[in-house]
N, C-alpha and C positions, 0 to 999 in steps of 0.2 A: 694394503702394503704401507700406506703413509700414516696409519693411525698411531703406531707406537711412538713416532718421533716427537709429536707434541707432548706426550706423557713424559718422555725422557727430558725434554726441555723444561717442563714444569717441575720435575723432580730436581733438576739442576738448579733452577731458580730458588726452590724451597731450601735446598742445601746451603746455597750462598746466603740467603736471608737468615737461616738458622745460625750460620757461622758468625754473621755480623751481630746478631742478637746476643750470641755467646760472648763476643768481644766486649760489647757494651755492658753486658752483665758483669763481666770480670772487672772492667774499669770502674763501674759503679760501686762494686763491692770494695775494690781497693781504695776508692776515694773516701768511703765511710769507715773502713776498718781501722781500729785502734792499733797503734804501733807500740809494742812493749819496749821498755828501756833496760839497758844492762850497764853495769859498772865497768866490767872488763869482758873482753871476748876470750874464748878459750875452747878446750876440749874436755869433755866429761863422758863417763860411761857408768854402767851399773856397778853397784858396790862389790859384787862377787868377781869383778874383772878389773884388770889394770889396762889402761889404754895409754899409749905413748905416741907422740907425734914423731915421725921420721924426719930427720933434718934434710935429707936429700930426696929429691923427686926421682922416682924410678921410671925412666922413659921406656924401658923394656916392658913395663906393665901395660903399655898400650896394646901390645900384641897378646891375643888370647890363646889359650891352649885347651885341649880337650879335657873335660873334667873327669876325675876317676869315677868308676862305677859306684863306689860307696857314697859319693857326695850327693846329697839331696839338692834338687833344684830350688827348693824353698829355703835355702840357707839364708837368703836375704828376704826378710818377711815383708817389711813396708818401709816407706820413707815419707816424712812430713816436712814441709818447708814453710817458713814464715819470715817476716822482716822484723828486725830489732834495731834499736837506735841507741847509739852511745854518744854521750855529751861530755865535753870537757868544760864548757861553761854555757851561759845563756846564748842562744842563737848560734852556737858552734857545736853542731852534732853531725854524726856520720851514720850511714845506714849499712847494715850487715845482714847477710843471709843466715838464718838459723835452720840448720839441717839436722833432723833427727832420723836415725835409721835403726831398725831392729834386726839383729843378726842371730841366727841359730848357730851357736858355736860348734865348730867341727874341727877335728884334728888335721884335716887337709888344708885348712886356711890359716894364715898367719895374721891376717888383719883385713882392713878394708881401705878403699881409696875413694874419696869424695872429690868430685870435680864440678866446677861451675863454668859454663861457657856463655859469654854474652853474645847473643845473636845480633846485637846492634853494632858491636865493635870487634867481634871475634876474639875478644880477650878471654883467655882461659886461666882459671885458678884451680889448683889441685892440692889436696892434703892427704898424705898417707898416714894411716893409723895402725899401729901394731897392737894386737889383743893378746893378753895372757890371763889365765885364771889366777885369782888371788890365792896365795898359799895360806893366808891367815884364816880364810873362811873355808870350813869343811862343808861346801855346798855342791850340790849336783845340778845347780841351775845351768841350763844350756842357752838361755836367751840373754843377750846383752844389748842394751840400748846405748848407741853412740850418738853424741850431740856435739856439733861443731858450728860455731857462730862467728867466725873471723873472716868470711869472704865479704869484702867491701863492695857495695853496689851503689848505683846511682838511681835517683828517682825516675820512675817510668821505664826502667830497664826490663828487657825481655831476656830471661836466662834459661839455659838448659842444664839441669842438674843430673848427675849420674852417680850411682853408688855401685862399686865393683869390689870383687874379692881380691885378696893378695895371697897367692898368685891369681892372675886374671884368667878365670875359667870362662870359656865361651858360653854365651846364652845364660850366664848366671850374673845378672845385674838388674838394677832398677833405674828407670829414667823418668824424668818429669819436667814439664815446662812450667815456668813461674813468671808472673808479671809483678814487678816491684811497684808499690804504690807511687803515684806521681805527685806533683806539687799541689794538686787539688785537695789532697788529704790535709785536714786541719793541723795535725801534729807536724807534718813535714813543712807546711807553709810558714809555721812559726819558728822552726828550729833548724832546718837544713839551710846552710848559707846560699846554695844555688837556687833555692825556692823563695828566698826572702827578696821580693821585688820592690818593696817600698810602697809609698803612697804619694800620688801626684795631685797637687792643687795648682790652679792657674788663674791668671787674669789677663784679659786682652786689652791692649791699648791701640785702638784703631787709628789714632792720630799719628803715633810713632810707628805703627804697623809692627808691633812687637808683642810677644807673649811672655809674661813673667811666670816662672814655674818654681814652686816650692816643693821640696822632697822631704818626707818624714818616714819614720818606721822602717829604716833600712839598716844595714850592718854598720855597727860602730867602727870607727877607725878605718873604714874602707872608702875608697873613691867611688863616685857614682856618675854614670854616663846619662846625659839627657840629649835628645835630638828631636827635630821635626822631620816627619816623613809622610809620603803619600802612600796610602794603603791600597795596593792592588792584590795580587796573590801573595806578595810579601810587601813589607813596608820599604819603599824606595826613598833613599836619602835625599833631602832637599838642599843639603849643605849647611843647614843650621844645626850645629853640634857644640856641646860644652861638657866639660868635666868638672864636677863638684868635688873638691878635696874633702877627705874625711875630717880634717881639722877645721873646715870652714864652718863658723858658727851659724851663719845665716841659712845655709843649705838651699840657696835660691840662685836663679840665673834667669837672664832675659835673652830670648831668641827672636830674631827678626823673621818675618814672613812676607811673601809677595802677594798672596791672595788667600782669603779664607774659603777654602774649598771643603766640600763634605767629606773628602777622604784625607784631609789634613789631620794628622794624629801626633800626639806627644808620646814619645817612647822613652822609657827609663830602665836601667839595669845596673847592678853592682859590677864593679871592675874586677871580677873574678871569672876564670874560665867557665864556660857553659852555664853562665848565670841565667836565671829565668828573667824574661823581659815583661814589663807591664806596658800596656798601651791605653791611651785615653784619646778618643775621637769626639771632641765636643761639638763639631760643626756638621755632623752627619746628616742633619735635616735641612741644612741651608743649601738647597740645590739651585737657588736663583743665579748664582755666579757661574754655573756650569755652561750656560748658553751664550756667554759673551765672547767665545773664542773663535768666531767665524772670520775667515780671512779671504780676500779676493786677490788673485794674481792677474794683473792687467796684461801680462805677456801671454800667458796660456789661456786667459779668460776663464779661469776656474774659481768657483766659490767652494771653499773647503771648511769643514769643521771636524775637529777631533776631540773626543772627550778627555778632559784632564783628570777624570776620576771614573771608576767603574760605575756604569749606569745602564739600565734597561730603558730604552726610549725609542719612539718612532719619530723620524724626521721627515718633513715635507716642505715644499715650496708653497707659498700662499700669497694672495694679493689683498691689500687693504682697500676697501671701498671708501668713497668720499662721504657717504651718508650713513655708514654703519661701522661699529667697532669690530665687526667680525672680520676674520682673515680667511677668505675662501681658498680651499686647497686647489692646487693645480693638478690636473690629471697626470698620471704616470710619473710622479715625483716623490713617491714615498720611499723611504729608506729606513733601515733598522740598525741599531748599534747594540753591542760593542763593535768598534771598528771605525775607520775614517770614512766620512761622508763627503762626496764630491759632486758638484754640478758644473759641467763645462759648457761654454758658449751660451750664456744665458743673458737675458735682458737686464741691464743695470739700472732699471727704473727705481726711483726712491720708494715706490709702493710695493715693490717685490720683496717679500720677506721669507724668513724661515720659521717654521712652527715646530716646536719641540713638545712632544706629548708623552707623559708617563702616567702611571696609575694614580698619581697625586694631582694631576692637572695638566694644563697646557701653557706654554710660554712662547711669545712671538718676538723675534728679533729682526730688524730691518737694516741690513749692513750697508745699503746704498742711500739711506735717508739723510746722510750728512751733506749732500749736495756736491760732493767732489767727483761724482760719476756722471757721465752724459746720460740724459734722459730724453723723453719725447712727450708730446701732449696732443690731445685731440679736443677740439671745441666745435661749436655749432652756431651758425647764424641763420635766422629765419627772415625771409622777405615775403612780399605779397605773392610772388609767383613760385618760389622754390625754397627748399631747405639746403643749406650749404654746410658741408663738414670739412674742417680745415685741420690738417696734420702738420705739426712742427717737430723737427728732430735736430739734435745737436750732432748726430753722426748719420752716415748713410744707413738707411733702413728701408725695408719693404713691409707694407702693411696690407692686411686683408680687412675688408669692410663688409658688414652684413646687417640686414634689418631683422630684428627678432621681436618676439612677443614675450614680455616679462610675465612669467607664471609664478614662480616662488624664488626668492633670493637664494643663491645667485644664479638660478636657472633662467635661461632665456631661450625660448623655442625659435629656431631659425626659420625665417619666412622667405627671405630673398638674399642671395649673395650678390654683392656689388663688385665692380672692377677693382683689382689690386692697385696699390699706389706705391711709387718709389720716391723717396725723399732724400735729397742730398744733404751735405753738411750745412748746418745752420740755415736750413731752407724750410719752406712751407709749401704744401700742395693742397688744393681744395678739390672737393668732389660734390657735384650738384645732384640733388635727390628730388624726386617729384614731390610737389606739395600735397599730394594725396597721402603721403606717409606722415601721419601725425596721430596723436592720441596719448592718453595718459599711460597706457600699457605698452606702447610701441617704443622700442629702443634702437639706437644706432650703436653698433658694437665694432670696435677696431682693435687689432692686435698685430704684433710683429710676427712675420713668418720666416725671417732670415736668421733666427736663433733657435736653439733647442728648447728653451724654456722662456715663455713670455706670458703675460696676463692680459685679459681683455678689459679695455675701458668701455663703459656703457654710459650713454647719454639717453635718458628716458624722459617720459612726460613731455613729448615734443609738441610745442604749440602749433596750431594750424594757422595758415595764412589768413588775412582779413577777408578776402573774397570767399574763401571756404567757410569762414566763420559767419559772414552775412547770410550765405546760403543755408547754413545750418540754423541760423537764427530765424529765418523766414519759415523754414520747415517746422521748427519748434513752435512758432506762433500759430501756424495752421493747426498743428496737432493739439495745441492747447484749446483753440476755439472749438474744434470738433469734440474734444473731451467735455467741454462745458455744455455744449448743446445736447450731447447724449445724456449727460448727467441730469440736465433740466427735464428732458423728456421722460427719463426714468422716474424722476421725482413726481412730475405731474400724473403719470400713470398710476403710481403708487397711491397718491392722494385720492384720485378718482375711485380707485378700487376700494379704498378704506371708506369713502363716503357712501358708495353703493351698498357695501355690507352693513354700514350703520343704519341706512334708511330701511333696508329689509328687516333688520332686527326690530326697528321702531314700529314698522307697519304690523308685524306679527304680534307684537305686544299689544297694539291698539285693538286688533281684531279679537284677540283673546279676552280683552277687557269688555268689549261690547257683548260678546257671547255670554259671558258670566253675568252681566247686568240684566240681560233679557231673561235668563233663566230665573234670576231672583224675582223679577216682576211677575212672571208667570206663576211662580210659587205663591207670591203674596196674593195675587188675584184669585187663585183657586181657594185660598184660605178664607178670603173675605166672602166669596160666594157660598162656601159651605156654612159659614157662621150666619149669614143672612137667611139661608134656607131654614136653619134650625130655629132661628128666632120667629119666622113666619109660621112655622108649624106649631110652635108653643102658643103664639097668639090665637091661632085658629082653634086650638083645643080649648083654650080658656073661653073663647066666645061661645062655643057649644055648651060649655058647662053653665054659663050665665043664662042662656036661653032656656034651658031645661029647668 
């Protein structure tokens, strides 16, 4: 049951997007289209016919009557519309509609009526044309082309053009919407007076806080307006305005300004009705000055900031630390603009600031840093027995105190909450803390609880009392001695192990050497015995031979 609805919605979105694309296409074509020029405007028709403009406009022709049966519904065949330009001299031209219509001549009609209705101003222009066949031409031509180009129009105008028969027969007409080229068209920008906006050049004198403006390329012998304005949805006047006379040879003027804002623009236009305006916004990237407008109302105790120019930014309260350039955001203080930003009943400490963040970066402003607002302070004193925290305030204030473990700036994990303190005007109150609370990562944190927005002051790296330091020193000495003894024993054990391994290797090598030497001796002995036996046998044989 619910499936068709998304399709209808999608079709509707597509139709809207198609319509927007069509408008952009029409505007793009009109901006690039060449505009023809004419010497004079007038009425013309085909050679075989005479056409004559009727002096009086027939109001009764607005009411239609039923067409005769013999009348063809295609008696009006087509209609084409274009823009033409008529110039009396350079930069003094006017725009006209050029309407061409094709009519199939019929004995039931006497002529045609061409009308142009401006959908922007509801201004209507009509022209009645009487048609007769030429008697000099023996022609049976039935089609006649009628052209009329005397309807004066303005740049960018949306018109509705109609072509009717005389008499006006119902449902026998042609209609067409037409968009006149606007001032973005090159021909119009150079020749139509309302489109000639001129050229602006400027110089800034920051010492005198004035902008010198020179105007060129505008209408001769015409006065020219120049002003400074703040650009929002429209350009709002700042009060700095001047009129440059057409006969002024310098074509220059100087306008004062109060502040160079990114939305401060220079606007100029010719002193003729409906003239095109040109704007120059040279400071649009200078956003630094936007963040200087924070105000504090001491009666309502409200800190407020309102953008003096259109800007997309995120605003938050933050606090500057003593040992870091960072400004840590306060929880639940983020706001977005456009719109006025307010913080009520907040701590007016000099280190409480506002942070402005855009896509281009962040800026920090500290409205209470000038020392004119009451503040408070927290300091620490360390003795042998205890740690003492002292709060001093210029106004009545209530403080919360806590012991925390610093993990990562500006985070501090809460370990112990201490009793709250109330401080009177220009008074100081102290709080004693156990000497066991000390160390490099241990912090004492204090903040106001009687306001809506306050920031915590942190005192970290708390030194330990001397007694605790002596105890710690003895423990460290014992630990060092034990460590040295263990290290020495490990070293002796390792040396003994290495010596034992070395002796075993040496002993094995010695045994291997003795065994090898014994085998060599045995081998030599057996060799000698064998040689001696051989020699005895030889001697014995020789003796037997001698005896015989």
